[in-house]
BALUMMAR-313036 format. One record per residue (C-alpha): y negated, x negated, z negated; residue in three letters. Coordinates in pm, whole numbers, m for minus. Layout:
// residues N
{yy:Y	xx:X	zz:Z	type:ALA}
...
// end
This chain:
// residues 332
{yy:m9	xx:3963	zz:m2209	type:MET}
{yy:197	xx:3691	zz:m2374	type:LYS}
{yy:524	xx:3857	zz:m2276	type:SER}
{yy:403	xx:3893	zz:m1916	type:ALA}
{yy:320	xx:3522	zz:m1895	type:ARG}
{yy:658	xx:3445	zz:m2054	type:TRP}
{yy:845	xx:3646	zz:m1790	type:ALA}
{yy:628	xx:3512	zz:m1505	type:ASP}
{yy:693	xx:3151	zz:m1605	type:PHE}
{yy:1069	xx:3208	zz:m1632	type:GLN}
{yy:1077	xx:3374	zz:m1290	type:GLU}
{yy:878	xx:3086	zz:m1138	type:THR}
{yy:1103	xx:2821	zz:m1292	type:ALA}
{yy:1410	xx:2990	zz:m1141	type:LEU}
{yy:1249	xx:3056	zz:m802	type:LYS}
{yy:1135	xx:2703	zz:m711	type:PHE}
{yy:1344	xx:2388	zz:m694	type:ASN}
{yy:1057	xx:2136	zz:m690	type:LYS}
{yy:802	xx:2073	zz:m962	type:CYS}
{yy:517	xx:1825	zz:m1005	type:LEU}
{yy:400	xx:1724	zz:m1351	type:PHE}
{yy:25	xx:1657	zz:m1342	type:VAL}
{yy:m218	xx:1518	zz:m1596	type:GLU}
{yy:m523	xx:1743	zz:m1628	type:VAL}
{yy:m743	xx:1538	zz:m1861	type:ASP}
{yy:m1116	xx:1570	zz:m1779	type:ASN}
{yy:m1046	xx:1815	zz:m1495	type:VAL}
{yy:m1295	xx:2103	zz:m1485	type:THR}
{yy:m1203	xx:2469	zz:m1467	type:SER}
{yy:m1378	xx:2495	zz:m1129	type:LYS}
{yy:m1155	xx:2224	zz:m986	type:GLN}
{yy:m848	xx:2407	zz:m1116	type:ILE}
{yy:m958	xx:2739	zz:m964	type:CYS}
{yy:m1016	xx:2581	zz:m623	type:VAL}
{yy:m679	xx:2408	zz:m631	type:MET}
{yy:m498	xx:2726	zz:m739	type:ARG}
{yy:m628	xx:2907	zz:m432	type:LYS}
{yy:m538	xx:2619	zz:m197	type:MET}
{yy:m189	xx:2594	zz:m348	type:LEU}
{yy:m126	xx:2966	zz:m303	type:ARG}
{yy:m202	xx:2925	zz:67	type:ASP}
{yy:92	xx:2684	zz:107	type:ILE}
{yy:332	xx:2884	zz:m113	type:GLY}
{yy:294	xx:2669	zz:m427	type:ALA}
{yy:207	xx:2785	zz:m777	type:LYS}
{yy:24	xx:2614	zz:m1061	type:MET}
{yy:104	xx:2704	zz:m1422	type:ILE}
{yy:m95	xx:2594	zz:m1727	type:MET}
{yy:m21	xx:2688	zz:m2084	type:GLY}
{yy:67	xx:2573	zz:m2431	type:LYS}
{yy:357	xx:2333	zz:m2436	type:ASN}
{yy:530	xx:2513	zz:m2723	type:THR}
{yy:514	xx:2846	zz:m2541	type:HIS}
{yy:648	xx:2702	zz:m2214	type:LEU}
{yy:925	xx:2509	zz:m2390	type:LYS}
{yy:1037	xx:2823	zz:m2572	type:ALA}
{yy:1049	xx:3017	zz:m2244	type:ALA}
{yy:1263	xx:2746	zz:m2084	type:LEU}
{yy:1494	xx:2728	zz:m2384	type:LEU}
{yy:1546	xx:3103	zz:m2361	type:ASP}
{yy:1696	xx:3075	zz:m2011	type:ILE}
{yy:1883	xx:2746	zz:m2057	type:THR}
{yy:2055	xx:2814	zz:m2391	type:ALA}
{yy:2401	xx:2967	zz:m2363	type:GLU}
{yy:2412	xx:3333	zz:m2480	type:PRO}
{yy:2523	xx:3383	zz:m2839	type:ASP}
{yy:2617	xx:3730	zz:m2967	type:ALA}
{yy:2504	xx:3649	zz:m3322	type:ARG}
{yy:2158	xx:3526	zz:m3221	type:LYS}
{yy:2083	xx:3747	zz:m2923	type:ASP}
{yy:2189	xx:4080	zz:m3069	type:GLY}
{yy:2109	xx:4361	zz:m2827	type:ASP}
{yy:2008	xx:4112	zz:m2554	type:ARG}
{yy:2347	xx:3943	zz:m2552	type:TYR}
{yy:2500	xx:4148	zz:m2268	type:GLU}
{yy:2186	xx:4121	zz:m2057	type:GLU}
{yy:2158	xx:3744	zz:m2104	type:ARG}
{yy:2530	xx:3692	zz:m2045	type:LYS}
{yy:2508	xx:3872	zz:m1708	type:ALA}
{yy:2214	xx:3657	zz:m1591	type:LYS}
{yy:2296	xx:3325	zz:m1756	type:TRP}
{yy:2407	xx:3023	zz:m1556	type:ALA}
{yy:2390	xx:2650	zz:m1637	type:PRO}
{yy:2058	xx:2510	zz:m1515	type:ARG}
{yy:2034	xx:2149	zz:m1632	type:PRO}
{yy:1732	xx:2076	zz:m1411	type:HIS}
{yy:1517	xx:2296	zz:m1636	type:LEU}
{yy:1574	xx:2047	zz:m1917	type:ASN}
{yy:1376	xx:1791	zz:m1713	type:HIS}
{yy:1082	xx:2031	zz:m1707	type:ILE}
{yy:1099	xx:2088	zz:m2080	type:ARG}
{yy:1112	xx:1714	zz:m2153	type:ASP}
{yy:798	xx:1648	zz:m1945	type:GLN}
{yy:586	xx:1900	zz:m2134	type:LEU}
{yy:397	xx:1653	zz:m2351	type:THR}
{yy:22	xx:1612	zz:m2387	type:GLY}
{yy:m218	xx:1780	zz:m2148	type:ASN}
{yy:36	xx:1839	zz:m1871	type:THR}
{yy:31	xx:2104	zz:m1600	type:GLY}
{yy:311	xx:2225	zz:m1372	type:LEU}
{yy:297	xx:2284	zz:m997	type:ILE}
{yy:603	xx:2455	zz:m846	type:PHE}
{yy:686	xx:2457	zz:m475	type:THR}
{yy:972	xx:2473	zz:m227	type:ASN}
{yy:771	xx:2303	zz:48	type:GLY}
{yy:664	xx:1948	zz:117	type:ASP}
{yy:537	xx:1768	zz:m192	type:LEU}
{yy:300	xx:1559	zz:21	type:SER}
{yy:104	xx:1874	zz:104	type:ASP}
{yy:52	xx:1940	zz:m266	type:VAL}
{yy:m57	xx:1582	zz:m323	type:LYS}
{yy:m315	xx:1610	zz:m44	type:GLN}
{yy:m465	xx:1916	zz:m209	type:ILE}
{yy:m490	xx:1740	zz:m545	type:LEU}
{yy:m661	xx:1441	zz:m382	type:ASP}
{yy:m932	xx:1662	zz:m231	type:THR}
{yy:m1062	xx:1773	zz:m570	type:GLN}
{yy:m1219	xx:1460	zz:m713	type:VAL}
{yy:m1541	xx:1434	zz:m913	type:ARG}
{yy:m1736	xx:1125	zz:m1009	type:ALA}
{yy:m1759	xx:1058	zz:m1382	type:ALA}
{yy:m1969	xx:819	zz:m1592	type:PRO}
{yy:m1826	xx:570	zz:m1837	type:ALA}
{yy:m1777	xx:723	zz:m2181	type:LYS}
{yy:m1787	xx:520	zz:m2500	type:VAL}
{yy:m1441	xx:480	zz:m2653	type:GLY}
{yy:m1250	xx:595	zz:m2342	type:ALA}
{yy:m990	xx:377	zz:m2175	type:LEU}
{yy:m1098	xx:246	zz:m1835	type:ALA}
{yy:m863	xx:362	zz:m1555	type:PRO}
{yy:m970	xx:74	zz:m1328	type:LYS}
{yy:m1191	xx:m236	zz:m1305	type:ASP}
{yy:m1565	xx:m183	zz:m1270	type:VAL}
{yy:m1757	xx:m447	zz:m1074	type:ILE}
{yy:m2137	xx:m447	zz:m1062	type:VAL}
{yy:m2261	xx:m599	zz:m735	type:PRO}
{yy:m2525	xx:m870	zz:m710	type:ALA}
{yy:m2878	xx:m771	zz:m617	type:GLY}
{yy:m3181	xx:m587	zz:m753	type:PRO}
{yy:m3126	xx:m334	zz:m1030	type:THR}
{yy:m3460	xx:m153	zz:m1030	type:GLY}
{yy:m3498	xx:m225	zz:m1403	type:MET}
{yy:m3807	xx:m391	zz:m1547	type:ASP}
{yy:m3781	xx:m731	zz:m1726	type:PRO}
{yy:m3809	xx:m567	zz:m2070	type:LYS}
{yy:m3450	xx:m438	zz:m2039	type:GLN}
{yy:m3277	xx:m774	zz:m2008	type:THR}
{yy:m3101	xx:m720	zz:m2343	type:GLN}
{yy:m2839	xx:m500	zz:m2175	type:PHE}
{yy:m2739	xx:m785	zz:m1947	type:PHE}
{yy:m2756	xx:m1048	zz:m2221	type:GLN}
{yy:m2515	xx:m845	zz:m2437	type:ALA}
{yy:m2259	xx:m858	zz:m2156	type:LEU}
{yy:m2330	xx:m1222	zz:m2056	type:ASN}
{yy:m2450	xx:m1123	zz:m1710	type:ILE}
{yy:m2662	xx:m1384	zz:m1535	type:GLN}
{yy:m2990	xx:m1239	zz:m1407	type:THR}
{yy:m3327	xx:m1346	zz:m1272	type:LYS}
{yy:m3666	xx:m1181	zz:m1235	type:ILE}
{yy:m3769	xx:m1113	zz:m876	type:VAL}
{yy:m4081	xx:m911	zz:m793	type:ARG}
{yy:m4114	xx:m775	zz:m1144	type:ALA}
{yy:m3758	xx:m641	zz:m1165	type:GLN}
{yy:m3423	xx:m767	zz:m1288	type:ILE}
{yy:m3183	xx:m894	zz:m1025	type:GLU}
{yy:m2815	xx:m977	zz:m1085	type:ILE}
{yy:m2731	xx:m1322	zz:m952	type:VAL}
{yy:m2355	xx:m1284	zz:m891	type:ASN}
{yy:m2113	xx:m986	zz:m884	type:PRO}
{yy:m1963	xx:m940	zz:m1228	type:VAL}
{yy:m1669	xx:m739	zz:m1367	type:THR}
{yy:m1819	xx:m531	zz:m1645	type:VAL}
{yy:m1507	xx:m332	zz:m1740	type:ILE}
{yy:m1142	xx:m430	zz:m1702	type:ILE}
{yy:m867	xx:m178	zz:m1638	type:ASP}
{yy:m717	xx:m52	zz:m1965	type:GLY}
{yy:m998	xx:m177	zz:m2190	type:ASP}
{yy:m1186	xx:52	zz:m2426	type:LYS}
{yy:m1540	xx:111	zz:m2303	type:ILE}
{yy:m1810	xx:m18	zz:m2539	type:THR}
{yy:m2157	xx:125	zz:m2598	type:ALA}
{yy:m2326	xx:m168	zz:m2416	type:SER}
{yy:m2110	xx:m122	zz:m2108	type:GLN}
{yy:m2169	xx:253	zz:m2096	type:ALA}
{yy:m2546	xx:212	zz:m2146	type:ALA}
{yy:m2576	xx:m50	zz:m1873	type:LEU}
{yy:m2382	xx:156	zz:m1617	type:LEU}
{yy:m2585	xx:463	zz:m1709	type:ASP}
{yy:m2915	xx:280	zz:m1652	type:ARG}
{yy:m2786	xx:145	zz:m1321	type:LEU}
{yy:m2689	xx:502	zz:m1227	type:LYS}
{yy:m2329	xx:400	zz:m1160	type:ILE}
{yy:m2050	xx:654	zz:m1208	type:CYS}
{yy:m1753	xx:421	zz:m1179	type:PRO}
{yy:m1466	xx:659	zz:m1250	type:PHE}
{yy:m1312	xx:960	zz:m1078	type:GLU}
{yy:m1149	xx:1253	zz:m1248	type:TYR}
{yy:m876	xx:1449	zz:m1074	type:LYS}
{yy:m523	xx:1574	zz:m1132	type:MET}
{yy:m300	xx:1270	zz:m1146	type:ASN}
{yy:71	xx:1317	zz:m1074	type:ILE}
{yy:278	xx:1171	zz:m1356	type:LYS}
{yy:621	xx:1241	zz:m1205	type:SER}
{yy:801	xx:1510	zz:m1009	type:PHE}
{yy:1136	xx:1684	zz:m995	type:MET}
{yy:1324	xx:1762	zz:m675	type:GLU}
{yy:1671	xx:1915	zz:m651	type:ASN}
{yy:1735	xx:1857	zz:m1018	type:GLY}
{yy:1639	xx:1486	zz:m1019	type:LYS}
{yy:1332	xx:1324	zz:m1171	type:LEU}
{yy:1126	xx:1069	zz:m972	type:TYR}
{yy:822	xx:852	zz:m1038	type:ALA}
{yy:491	xx:957	zz:m883	type:ALA}
{yy:466	xx:644	zz:m666	type:LYS}
{yy:758	xx:769	zz:m456	type:VAL}
{yy:523	xx:1027	zz:m300	type:LEU}
{yy:313	xx:743	zz:m155	type:SER}
{yy:605	xx:622	zz:59	type:ILE}
{yy:550	xx:718	zz:424	type:SER}
{yy:790	xx:737	zz:719	type:SER}
{yy:646	xx:408	zz:847	type:GLU}
{yy:732	xx:239	zz:515	type:ASP}
{yy:1090	xx:363	zz:533	type:VAL}
{yy:1123	xx:247	zz:894	type:LEU}
{yy:978	xx:m97	zz:813	type:ALA}
{yy:1214	xx:m139	zz:519	type:SER}
{yy:1513	xx:m34	zz:731	type:PHE}
{yy:1413	xx:m277	zz:1007	type:SER}
{yy:1379	xx:m564	zz:760	type:ALA}
{yy:1724	xx:m487	zz:617	type:GLY}
{yy:1876	xx:m478	zz:964	type:THR}
{yy:1725	xx:m817	zz:1046	type:GLN}
{yy:1866	xx:m966	zz:727	type:ASN}
{yy:2213	xx:m830	zz:806	type:LEU}
{yy:2192	xx:m967	zz:1159	type:THR}
{yy:2100	xx:m1313	zz:1031	type:CYS}
{yy:2386	xx:m1309	zz:782	type:ILE}
{yy:2628	xx:m1196	zz:1053	type:SER}
{yy:2527	xx:m1476	zz:1289	type:LEU}
{yy:2542	xx:m1736	zz:1013	type:ALA}
{yy:2886	xx:m1635	zz:886	type:THR}
{yy:3044	xx:m1545	zz:1220	type:GLY}
{yy:3134	xx:m1194	zz:1102	type:TYR}
{yy:3019	xx:m970	zz:1386	type:MET}
{yy:2836	xx:m643	zz:1335	type:ILE}
{yy:2678	xx:m423	zz:1602	type:ALA}
{yy:2314	xx:m549	zz:1569	type:PRO}
{yy:2432	xx:m913	zz:1598	type:ALA}
{yy:2636	xx:m867	zz:1918	type:VAL}
{yy:2341	xx:m895	zz:2164	type:PRO}
{yy:2224	xx:m1216	zz:1993	type:HIS}
{yy:2575	xx:m1363	zz:2002	type:ALA}
{yy:2607	xx:m1287	zz:2376	type:ILE}
{yy:2270	xx:m1448	zz:2452	type:ILE}
{yy:2358	xx:m1758	zz:2250	type:ASN}
{yy:2693	xx:m1786	zz:2429	type:ALA}
{yy:2525	xx:m1760	zz:2770	type:PHE}
{yy:2278	xx:m2034	zz:2674	type:LYS}
{yy:2567	xx:m2264	zz:2580	type:ASN}
{yy:2748	xx:m2189	zz:2909	type:LEU}
{yy:2433	xx:m2247	zz:3113	type:ALA}
{yy:2367	xx:m2579	zz:2940	type:GLY}
{yy:2726	xx:m2699	zz:2997	type:ALA}
{yy:2722	xx:m2586	zz:3360	type:ALA}
{yy:2396	xx:m2767	zz:3437	type:ILE}
{yy:2526	xx:m3084	zz:3269	type:ALA}
{yy:2849	xx:m3072	zz:3478	type:CYS}
{yy:2671	xx:m2967	zz:3799	type:ASP}
{yy:2878	xx:m2649	zz:3805	type:TYR}
{yy:2742	xx:m2320	zz:3931	type:ASP}
{yy:2831	xx:m1958	zz:3867	type:PHE}
{yy:2657	xx:m1636	zz:3982	type:PRO}
{yy:2456	xx:m1564	zz:3667	type:ALA}
{yy:2334	xx:m1925	zz:3648	type:LEU}
{yy:2245	xx:m1927	zz:4017	type:ALA}
{yy:2032	xx:m1619	zz:3968	type:ALA}
{yy:1858	xx:m1792	zz:3677	type:LEU}
{yy:1791	xx:m2104	zz:3885	type:LYS}
{yy:1651	xx:m1899	zz:4172	type:ASN}
{yy:1418	xx:m1714	zz:3938	type:ALA}
{yy:1296	xx:m2050	zz:3796	type:ALA}
{yy:1231	xx:m2189	zz:4146	type:LYS}
{yy:1042	xx:m1876	zz:4250	type:ALA}
{yy:815	xx:m1900	zz:3946	type:GLY}
{yy:463	xx:m2053	zz:3968	type:PRO}
{yy:436	xx:m2433	zz:3930	type:ALA}
{yy:267	xx:m2576	zz:3623	type:ALA}
{yy:m105	xx:m2576	zz:3698	type:ALA}
{yy:m285	xx:m2910	zz:3692	type:GLY}
{yy:25	xx:m3131	zz:3686	type:ALA}
{yy:m23	xx:m3293	zz:4036	type:PRO}
{yy:m394	xx:m3338	zz:3982	type:ALA}
{yy:m338	xx:m3508	zz:3650	type:ALA}
{yy:m77	xx:m3741	zz:3803	type:GLY}
{yy:m311	xx:m3834	zz:4092	type:GLY}
{yy:m595	xx:m3909	zz:3854	type:ALA}
{yy:m374	xx:m4133	zz:3642	type:ALA}
{yy:m259	xx:m4324	zz:3954	type:ALA}
{yy:m617	xx:m4381	zz:4064	type:LYS}
{yy:m710	xx:m4510	zz:3720	type:VAL}
{yy:m423	xx:m4761	zz:3727	type:GLU}
{yy:m521	xx:m4881	zz:4079	type:GLU}
{yy:m883	xx:m4930	zz:3982	type:ALA}
{yy:m784	xx:m5125	zz:3673	type:ALA}
{yy:m561	xx:m5353	zz:3882	type:ALA}
{yy:m827	xx:m5420	zz:4150	type:GLU}
{yy:m1112	xx:m5507	zz:3915	type:GLU}
{yy:m1071	xx:m5866	zz:3779	type:PRO}
{yy:m1226	xx:m5984	zz:3458	type:GLU}
{yy:m1554	xx:m6173	zz:3495	type:GLU}
{yy:m1715	xx:m6431	zz:3273	type:ASP}
{yy:m2079	xx:m6355	zz:3205	type:VAL}
{yy:m2309	xx:m6621	zz:3067	type:ASP}
{yy:m2463	xx:m6492	zz:2741	type:MET}
{yy:m2650	xx:m6810	zz:2637	type:GLY}
{yy:m2419	xx:m7045	zz:2452	type:ASP}
{yy:m2131	xx:m6795	zz:2448	type:ARG}
{yy:m1917	xx:m6639	zz:2714	type:LYS}
{yy:m1847	xx:m6269	zz:2700	type:SER}
{yy:m1572	xx:m6090	zz:2884	type:THR}
{yy:m1688	xx:m5780	zz:3069	type:ARG}
{yy:m1464	xx:m5510	zz:3206	type:LEU}
{yy:m1583	xx:m5273	zz:3469	type:THR}
{yy:m1540	xx:m4915	zz:3335	type:PRO}
{yy:m1237	xx:m4772	zz:3505	type:VAL}
{yy:m1364	xx:m4420	zz:3469	type:THR}
{yy:m1609	xx:m4482	zz:3748	type:SER}
{yy:m1313	xx:m4521	zz:3986	type:ALA}
{yy:m1192	xx:m4167	zz:3924	type:ILE}
{yy:m1278	xx:m3937	zz:4206	type:SER}
{yy:m1384	xx:m3582	zz:4118	type:TYR}
{yy:m1374	xx:m3458	zz:4471	type:ALA}
// end
């Protein structure tokens, strides 16, 4: 059995040119079985085993044949041996609870399969939190006798209708912190399973090169957006320095035409392209409301000119009264 697994692993390592290194902590055997079947459907293969056994199998096919060490296997190994430096990357990644997923297809398809097998998990005492845990404000369903859990974590509460209610949302656990007994007990009583357990991709190898797992999250839209931003920067630099490149040519032509049009209008000179521009401007709709606004302003000025100031007797003082000019505005 051991020799069969040894040969199967060596054959798999030579057959595929892509490999994902996944962390399988807290992943159940049922999840692994489901993922194995789904991976076989897309031509991928998952291999789990002891790190020492897998490393020895890789060393057997990467080490150069030696007549003194190999003995009777020397001729056989010499006929099959070839330098395979990419297998050293696989051997170096075999640390801790690490699994291997081999494929020649799209790595994004494998990632989608891994993301489908997720199970909720409670907070365990002593474990490191993989993310922040925020308890929302509102009723907890706990009776007032259990306020000690909230007091231990400095969570502000109040009693409403004979049950404890959290006043404000509070971060109970911070990413990377070790979970305490009070935190785990509180989340358990609130029936909150804050964490998710699944196969997390640590890194992957493609065509003999090792990449970080976050590279798999880059989509075609991200690449296009990054390329567009780089092109815009190059265009701006080209226009600022006067060194022309292809993306900057249309902008340079437009800027030159604007300068020519401005000089021609200032000198009362006409040329075909400018004439077409003037005709298009004349054919366009007039600014709405401009005549009406001008007429209203004229009427206001006329009314103000026609109405003289009057002196009104206010006892022992004289007050100057102005007739409101707004009444002279016609809204016909």
